[in-house]
FIFIBA-870226 format. One record per residue (C-alpha): residue in three letters; x, y, z. Coordinates in Angstrom, 3 decimals, decimal comma. Layout:
<recs>
<rec aa="ALA" xx="X" yy="Y" zz="Z"/>
...
</recs>
This chain:
<recs>
<rec aa="MET" xx="-86,225" yy="3,169" zz="-71,918"/>
<rec aa="SER" xx="-87,600" yy="1,854" zz="-75,219"/>
<rec aa="ILE" xx="-89,543" yy="-1,401" zz="-75,388"/>
<rec aa="TRP" xx="-86,986" yy="-3,107" zz="-77,607"/>
<rec aa="MET" xx="-84,176" yy="-2,234" zz="-75,200"/>
<rec aa="ALA" xx="-85,940" yy="-3,589" zz="-72,093"/>
<rec aa="PRO" xx="-85,229" yy="-7,329" zz="-72,707"/>
<rec aa="LEU" xx="-81,519" yy="-6,647" zz="-73,220"/>
<rec aa="VAL" xx="-81,381" yy="-4,509" zz="-70,084"/>
<rec aa="LEU" xx="-83,114" yy="-7,226" zz="-68,042"/>
<rec aa="LEU" xx="-80,742" yy="-9,872" zz="-69,428"/>
<rec aa="LEU" xx="-77,704" yy="-7,830" zz="-68,402"/>
<rec aa="VAL" xx="-79,266" yy="-7,122" zz="-64,993"/>
<rec aa="PHE" xx="-79,760" yy="-10,868" zz="-64,501"/>
<rec aa="GLY" xx="-76,142" yy="-11,448" zz="-65,515"/>
<rec aa="SER" xx="-75,022" yy="-8,946" zz="-62,895"/>
<rec aa="PHE" xx="-76,989" yy="-10,856" zz="-60,238"/>
<rec aa="VAL" xx="-75,270" yy="-14,122" zz="-61,227"/>
<rec aa="VAL" xx="-71,784" yy="-12,582" zz="-61,157"/>
<rec aa="SER" xx="-72,494" yy="-10,882" zz="-57,837"/>
<rec aa="ALA" xx="-73,744" yy="-14,089" zz="-56,198"/>
<rec aa="SER" xx="-70,896" yy="-16,233" zz="-57,512"/>
<rec aa="ILE" xx="-68,048" yy="-14,172" zz="-56,043"/>
<rec aa="GLY" xx="-69,900" yy="-11,696" zz="-53,807"/>
<rec aa="LEU" xx="-69,260" yy="-8,584" zz="-55,907"/>
<rec aa="GLY" xx="-68,926" yy="-7,415" zz="-59,499"/>
<rec aa="GLY" xx="-72,618" yy="-6,805" zz="-60,149"/>
<rec aa="SER" xx="-72,048" yy="-3,118" zz="-60,798"/>
<rec aa="LEU" xx="-69,590" yy="-4,023" zz="-63,553"/>
<rec aa="LEU" xx="-72,540" yy="-4,923" zz="-65,799"/>
<rec aa="MET" xx="-75,428" yy="-3,090" zz="-64,194"/>
<rec aa="VAL" xx="-74,171" yy="0,474" zz="-63,814"/>
<rec aa="PRO" xx="-73,131" yy="1,085" zz="-67,447"/>
<rec aa="THR" xx="-76,275" yy="-0,711" zz="-68,634"/>
<rec aa="LEU" xx="-78,639" yy="1,478" zz="-66,620"/>
<rec aa="VAL" xx="-76,648" yy="4,676" zz="-67,188"/>
<rec aa="LEU" xx="-76,950" yy="4,176" zz="-70,940"/>
<rec aa="ALA" xx="-80,625" yy="3,236" zz="-70,662"/>
<rec aa="ILE" xx="-81,991" yy="5,958" zz="-68,368"/>
<rec aa="GLY" xx="-79,263" yy="8,530" zz="-67,649"/>
<rec aa="THR" xx="-76,258" yy="9,072" zz="-65,412"/>
<rec aa="LYS" xx="-77,587" yy="9,884" zz="-61,944"/>
<rec aa="GLU" xx="-80,789" yy="7,901" zz="-62,375"/>
<rec aa="GLY" xx="-78,847" yy="4,874" zz="-63,627"/>
<rec aa="VAL" xx="-76,421" yy="4,955" zz="-60,699"/>
<rec aa="ALA" xx="-79,313" yy="5,314" zz="-58,238"/>
<rec aa="LEU" xx="-81,408" yy="2,517" zz="-59,761"/>
<rec aa="ALA" xx="-78,381" yy="0,215" zz="-59,833"/>
<rec aa="ALA" xx="-77,891" yy="0,829" zz="-56,100"/>
<rec aa="LEU" xx="-81,537" yy="-0,056" zz="-55,416"/>
<rec aa="LEU" xx="-81,460" yy="-3,254" zz="-57,484"/>
<rec aa="LEU" xx="-78,125" yy="-4,362" zz="-56,025"/>
<rec aa="ALA" xx="-79,290" yy="-3,618" zz="-52,474"/>
<rec aa="ALA" xx="-82,403" yy="-5,731" zz="-52,989"/>
<rec aa="ASN" xx="-80,347" yy="-8,492" zz="-54,592"/>
<rec aa="ASN" xx="-77,956" yy="-8,433" zz="-51,645"/>
<rec aa="VAL" xx="-80,850" yy="-9,350" zz="-49,339"/>
<rec aa="PHE" xx="-81,021" yy="-12,680" zz="-51,200"/>
<rec aa="LYS" xx="-77,234" yy="-13,047" zz="-51,059"/>
<rec aa="VAL" xx="-77,009" yy="-12,329" zz="-47,326"/>
<rec aa="PHE" xx="-79,743" yy="-14,894" zz="-46,649"/>
<rec aa="THR" xx="-78,144" yy="-17,470" zz="-48,936"/>
<rec aa="TYR" xx="-74,657" yy="-17,072" zz="-47,409"/>
<rec aa="ARG" xx="-75,842" yy="-16,322" zz="-43,853"/>
<rec aa="ARG" xx="-73,985" yy="-19,323" zz="-42,408"/>
<rec aa="THR" xx="-70,651" yy="-18,190" zz="-43,851"/>
<rec aa="ILE" xx="-70,712" yy="-14,473" zz="-43,002"/>
<rec aa="PRO" xx="-67,646" yy="-13,621" zz="-40,864"/>
<rec aa="TRP" xx="-69,454" yy="-10,980" zz="-38,792"/>
<rec aa="ARG" xx="-66,505" yy="-9,994" zz="-36,600"/>
<rec aa="LYS" xx="-63,910" yy="-9,845" zz="-39,351"/>
<rec aa="ALA" xx="-66,191" yy="-7,902" zz="-41,666"/>
<rec aa="ALA" xx="-67,675" yy="-5,488" zz="-39,092"/>
<rec aa="PHE" xx="-65,145" yy="-2,672" zz="-39,446"/>
<rec aa="VAL" xx="-65,060" yy="-3,015" zz="-43,228"/>
<rec aa="VAL" xx="-68,865" yy="-2,681" zz="-43,220"/>
<rec aa="LEU" xx="-68,706" yy="0,451" zz="-41,061"/>
<rec aa="CYS" xx="-66,081" yy="2,060" zz="-43,294"/>
<rec aa="THR" xx="-68,059" yy="1,157" zz="-46,420"/>
<rec aa="ILE" xx="-71,243" yy="2,742" zz="-45,020"/>
<rec aa="THR" xx="-69,355" yy="5,906" zz="-44,104"/>
<rec aa="GLY" xx="-67,744" yy="6,195" zz="-47,508"/>
<rec aa="ALA" xx="-70,988" yy="5,376" zz="-49,355"/>
<rec aa="ALA" xx="-72,893" yy="8,061" zz="-47,445"/>
<rec aa="VAL" xx="-70,300" yy="10,687" zz="-48,332"/>
<rec aa="GLY" xx="-70,086" yy="9,630" zz="-51,973"/>
<rec aa="ALA" xx="-73,870" yy="9,454" zz="-52,425"/>
<rec aa="ARG" xx="-74,343" yy="12,936" zz="-50,965"/>
<rec aa="LEU" xx="-71,712" yy="14,247" zz="-53,355"/>
<rec aa="LEU" xx="-73,493" yy="12,661" zz="-56,322"/>
<rec aa="VAL" xx="-76,852" yy="14,168" zz="-55,319"/>
<rec aa="ASN" xx="-75,426" yy="17,688" zz="-55,201"/>
<rec aa="ALA" xx="-73,029" yy="17,463" zz="-58,141"/>
<rec aa="PRO" xx="-73,736" yy="18,398" zz="-61,772"/>
<rec aa="VAL" xx="-74,254" yy="15,427" zz="-64,079"/>
<rec aa="ALA" xx="-71,133" yy="16,324" zz="-66,079"/>
<rec aa="LEU" xx="-69,018" yy="16,272" zz="-62,923"/>
<rec aa="VAL" xx="-70,333" yy="12,819" zz="-62,026"/>
<rec aa="GLY" xx="-69,298" yy="11,598" zz="-65,448"/>
<rec aa="VAL" xx="-65,821" yy="13,045" zz="-65,029"/>
<rec aa="ALA" xx="-65,547" yy="11,465" zz="-61,575"/>
<rec aa="VAL" xx="-66,406" yy="8,060" zz="-63,021"/>
<rec aa="LEU" xx="-63,665" yy="8,430" zz="-65,615"/>
<rec aa="CYS" xx="-61,150" yy="9,609" zz="-63,000"/>
<rec aa="SER" xx="-61,966" yy="6,735" zz="-60,642"/>
<rec aa="PHE" xx="-61,384" yy="4,254" zz="-63,462"/>
<rec aa="ALA" xx="-58,108" yy="5,928" zz="-64,441"/>
<rec aa="LEU" xx="-56,849" yy="6,010" zz="-60,832"/>
<rec aa="THR" xx="-57,605" yy="2,319" zz="-60,421"/>
<rec aa="LEU" xx="-55,678" yy="1,540" zz="-63,595"/>
<rec aa="LEU" xx="-52,673" yy="3,541" zz="-62,406"/>
<rec aa="LEU" xx="-52,634" yy="1,725" zz="-59,063"/>
<rec aa="GLU" xx="-52,770" yy="-1,650" zz="-60,803"/>
<rec aa="ARG" xx="-49,970" yy="-0,753" zz="-63,229"/>
<rec aa="ALA" xx="-47,852" yy="0,455" zz="-60,307"/>
<rec aa="HIS" xx="-48,442" yy="-2,918" zz="-58,583"/>
<rec aa="PHE" xx="-49,923" yy="-1,127" zz="-55,585"/>
<rec aa="GLU" xx="-50,056" yy="-3,663" zz="-52,745"/>
<rec aa="PRO" xx="-51,080" yy="-2,099" zz="-49,421"/>
<rec aa="GLY" xx="-50,711" yy="-3,886" zz="-46,102"/>
<rec aa="ARG" xx="-53,171" yy="-6,665" zz="-45,472"/>
<rec aa="ARG" xx="-55,604" yy="-6,151" zz="-42,589"/>
<rec aa="ILE" xx="-54,508" yy="-2,573" zz="-41,897"/>
<rec aa="ALA" xx="-55,373" yy="-1,558" zz="-45,459"/>
<rec aa="SER" xx="-58,834" yy="-3,182" zz="-45,534"/>
<rec aa="PRO" xx="-60,708" yy="-0,379" zz="-43,663"/>
<rec aa="LEU" xx="-59,037" yy="2,326" zz="-45,780"/>
<rec aa="LEU" xx="-59,816" yy="0,483" zz="-48,987"/>
<rec aa="ALA" xx="-63,405" yy="-0,044" zz="-47,795"/>
<rec aa="LEU" xx="-63,774" yy="3,667" zz="-47,069"/>
<rec aa="GLY" xx="-62,481" yy="4,478" zz="-50,531"/>
<rec aa="SER" xx="-64,652" yy="1,845" zz="-52,205"/>
<rec aa="GLY" xx="-67,776" yy="3,160" zz="-50,474"/>
<rec aa="ALA" xx="-67,030" yy="6,737" zz="-51,486"/>
<rec aa="THR" xx="-66,303" yy="5,927" zz="-55,134"/>
<rec aa="SER" xx="-69,307" yy="3,614" zz="-55,307"/>
<rec aa="GLY" xx="-71,613" yy="6,261" zz="-53,845"/>
<rec aa="PHE" xx="-70,438" yy="8,866" zz="-56,329"/>
<rec aa="SER" xx="-69,861" yy="6,838" zz="-59,494"/>
<rec aa="GLY" xx="-71,953" yy="3,705" zz="-58,921"/>
<rec aa="THR" xx="-69,022" yy="1,307" zz="-58,829"/>
<rec aa="SER" xx="-66,153" yy="0,831" zz="-56,400"/>
<rec aa="GLY" xx="-63,885" yy="-0,756" zz="-58,983"/>
<rec aa="PRO" xx="-61,576" yy="-3,391" zz="-57,476"/>
<rec aa="LEU" xx="-61,206" yy="-1,539" zz="-54,157"/>
<rec aa="LYS" xx="-63,943" yy="-3,446" zz="-52,347"/>
<rec aa="GLY" xx="-62,730" yy="-6,777" zz="-53,652"/>
<rec aa="VAL" xx="-59,175" yy="-6,138" zz="-52,519"/>
<rec aa="ALA" xx="-60,371" yy="-4,837" zz="-49,131"/>
<rec aa="ILE" xx="-62,253" yy="-8,062" zz="-48,442"/>
<rec aa="ARG" xx="-59,595" yy="-10,246" zz="-50,024"/>
<rec aa="ASN" xx="-57,166" yy="-8,844" zz="-47,458"/>
<rec aa="LEU" xx="-59,198" yy="-10,474" zz="-44,677"/>
<rec aa="ASP" xx="-57,816" yy="-13,874" zz="-45,749"/>
<rec aa="LEU" xx="-61,087" yy="-15,759" zz="-46,133"/>
<rec aa="ASP" xx="-61,976" yy="-18,939" zz="-48,001"/>
<rec aa="ARG" xx="-64,335" yy="-18,558" zz="-50,957"/>
<rec aa="LEU" xx="-67,618" yy="-19,122" zz="-49,061"/>
<rec aa="HIS" xx="-66,705" yy="-16,734" zz="-46,245"/>
<rec aa="PHE" xx="-65,400" yy="-14,246" zz="-48,814"/>
<rec aa="VAL" xx="-68,748" yy="-14,220" zz="-50,626"/>
<rec aa="GLY" xx="-70,549" yy="-13,988" zz="-47,289"/>
<rec aa="ALA" xx="-68,460" yy="-10,981" zz="-46,261"/>
<rec aa="ALA" xx="-68,788" yy="-9,358" zz="-49,682"/>
<rec aa="SER" xx="-72,563" yy="-9,829" zz="-49,627"/>
<rec aa="LEU" xx="-72,836" yy="-8,154" zz="-46,228"/>
<rec aa="VAL" xx="-70,513" yy="-5,286" zz="-47,156"/>
<rec aa="SER" xx="-72,273" yy="-4,759" zz="-50,486"/>
<rec aa="PHE" xx="-75,696" yy="-4,721" zz="-48,850"/>
<rec aa="ALA" xx="-74,580" yy="-2,149" zz="-46,290"/>
<rec aa="GLY" xx="-73,132" yy="0,151" zz="-48,934"/>
<rec aa="ASP" xx="-75,991" yy="-0,189" zz="-51,429"/>
<rec aa="ALA" xx="-78,661" yy="0,230" zz="-48,742"/>
<rec aa="THR" xx="-76,958" yy="3,409" zz="-47,533"/>
<rec aa="LYS" xx="-76,823" yy="4,812" zz="-51,051"/>
<rec aa="THR" xx="-80,432" yy="3,827" zz="-51,751"/>
<rec aa="ALA" xx="-81,676" yy="5,691" zz="-48,667"/>
<rec aa="ILE" xx="-79,833" yy="8,862" zz="-49,701"/>
<rec aa="TYR" xx="-80,890" yy="8,644" zz="-53,355"/>
<rec aa="THR" xx="-84,525" yy="8,117" zz="-52,303"/>
<rec aa="ASP" xx="-84,414" yy="11,113" zz="-50,000"/>
<rec aa="ALA" xx="-83,028" yy="13,167" zz="-52,894"/>
<rec aa="SER" xx="-85,843" yy="11,970" zz="-55,230"/>
<rec aa="LEU" xx="-83,481" yy="10,148" zz="-57,584"/>
<rec aa="LEU" xx="-85,569" yy="7,058" zz="-56,872"/>
<rec aa="ASP" xx="-89,371" yy="7,110" zz="-57,066"/>
<rec aa="ALA" xx="-92,290" yy="4,683" zz="-56,895"/>
<rec aa="ASP" xx="-91,554" yy="3,396" zz="-60,409"/>
<rec aa="SER" xx="-88,003" yy="2,536" zz="-59,343"/>
<rec aa="PHE" xx="-89,230" yy="0,437" zz="-56,439"/>
<rec aa="LEU" xx="-91,874" yy="-1,170" zz="-58,663"/>
<rec aa="LEU" xx="-89,129" yy="-2,209" zz="-61,089"/>
<rec aa="ALA" xx="-87,122" yy="-3,653" zz="-58,191"/>
<rec aa="ALA" xx="-90,172" yy="-5,676" zz="-57,126"/>
<rec aa="ILE" xx="-90,642" yy="-6,955" zz="-60,676"/>
<rec aa="ALA" xx="-86,969" yy="-7,974" zz="-60,749"/>
<rec aa="VAL" xx="-87,270" yy="-10,130" zz="-57,590"/>
<rec aa="PRO" xx="-87,584" yy="-13,410" zz="-59,583"/>
<rec aa="LEU" xx="-84,393" yy="-12,465" zz="-61,461"/>
<rec aa="MET" xx="-82,655" yy="-11,840" zz="-58,137"/>
<rec aa="ALA" xx="-83,718" yy="-15,223" zz="-56,765"/>
<rec aa="ALA" xx="-82,708" yy="-17,065" zz="-59,936"/>
<rec aa="GLY" xx="-79,440" yy="-15,145" zz="-60,259"/>
<rec aa="THR" xx="-78,488" yy="-15,788" zz="-56,632"/>
<rec aa="ALA" xx="-79,259" yy="-19,507" zz="-56,932"/>
<rec aa="THR" xx="-77,235" yy="-19,754" zz="-60,139"/>
<rec aa="GLY" xx="-74,311" yy="-17,846" zz="-58,657"/>
<rec aa="ARG" xx="-74,370" yy="-19,950" zz="-55,480"/>
<rec aa="LEU" xx="-74,283" yy="-23,148" zz="-57,545"/>
<rec aa="LEU" xx="-71,365" yy="-21,801" zz="-59,552"/>
<rec aa="ASN" xx="-69,495" yy="-20,868" zz="-56,370"/>
<rec aa="GLN" xx="-69,963" yy="-24,351" zz="-54,887"/>
<rec aa="ARG" xx="-68,706" yy="-26,119" zz="-57,992"/>
<rec aa="VAL" xx="-65,560" yy="-24,178" zz="-58,856"/>
<rec aa="GLY" xx="-63,418" yy="-24,871" zz="-55,759"/>
<rec aa="GLU" xx="-60,837" yy="-22,509" zz="-54,269"/>
<rec aa="ARG" xx="-58,663" yy="-22,368" zz="-57,382"/>
<rec aa="GLY" xx="-61,653" yy="-21,837" zz="-59,642"/>
<rec aa="PHE" xx="-62,957" yy="-19,154" zz="-57,300"/>
<rec aa="ALA" xx="-59,617" yy="-17,336" zz="-57,505"/>
<rec aa="VAL" xx="-59,950" yy="-17,430" zz="-61,288"/>
<rec aa="LEU" xx="-63,487" yy="-15,999" zz="-61,070"/>
<rec aa="PHE" xx="-62,354" yy="-13,281" zz="-58,684"/>
<rec aa="TRP" xx="-59,468" yy="-12,116" zz="-60,820"/>
<rec aa="THR" xx="-61,595" yy="-12,398" zz="-63,964"/>
<rec aa="VAL" xx="-63,940" yy="-9,824" zz="-62,472"/>
<rec aa="MET" xx="-60,985" yy="-7,693" zz="-61,429"/>
<rec aa="THR" xx="-59,697" yy="-7,943" zz="-65,013"/>
<rec aa="GLY" xx="-63,159" yy="-6,949" zz="-66,193"/>
<rec aa="TYR" xx="-62,916" yy="-3,786" zz="-64,149"/>
<rec aa="SER" xx="-59,525" yy="-3,096" zz="-65,710"/>
<rec aa="ILE" xx="-60,838" yy="-3,644" zz="-69,248"/>
<rec aa="ARG" xx="-63,726" yy="-1,324" zz="-68,490"/>
<rec aa="ILE" xx="-61,214" yy="1,292" zz="-67,346"/>
<rec aa="LEU" xx="-59,174" yy="0,899" zz="-70,532"/>
<rec aa="THR" xx="-62,333" yy="1,173" zz="-72,661"/>
<rec aa="VAL" xx="-63,366" yy="4,374" zz="-70,952"/>
<rec aa="ILE" xx="-59,996" yy="6,142" zz="-71,112"/>
<rec aa="ALA" xx="-58,966" yy="4,886" zz="-74,562"/>
</recs>
């Protein structure tokens, strides 16, 4: 990464922390493409998982009083399972195949949205979580799958962010462990994560403040804005 690019990368990383803390997810929307462009495909996906996992520690602590442990437990388990499978696939796959998988995951998400795919509520959440973990482990982002999986639990905005923070931490921590074991993450990666701690704290505080001020209707707008962002990203990639 060149010196002149570093400030822009850090700014976008901070923005991903704010988005993630305000609605519980969406951090990968900014971070993954930023890091992939800056340092490479597999390395960018792996570093994004490390930074998001560390940031989720702050989010889980911040929203600890509104984490619906029982409701989110099975979603967490399915996310971990899917993330482990997806991360192992990324480690063993050629870089070109990972790139193709990212494009395919974006295209599939777009097709589901255009077809107005609306699975059953609570029954669909574990399946969506399994799929979101797998796609996130392999491509770095779960697209809207994780958001819809948690949305189907029928939670208010604070409990939604609490659940999303817990689920995101579980998935990103799982991926980070596998990427580290495969040497996609090294001492420099963890040093960068340590340096980014102040950005995580500031981003989480900013996102929390934003979440508290918008209300339920405003939160719904934020949520679907991020979902729209995923869709725009899909359209940009496949155009």
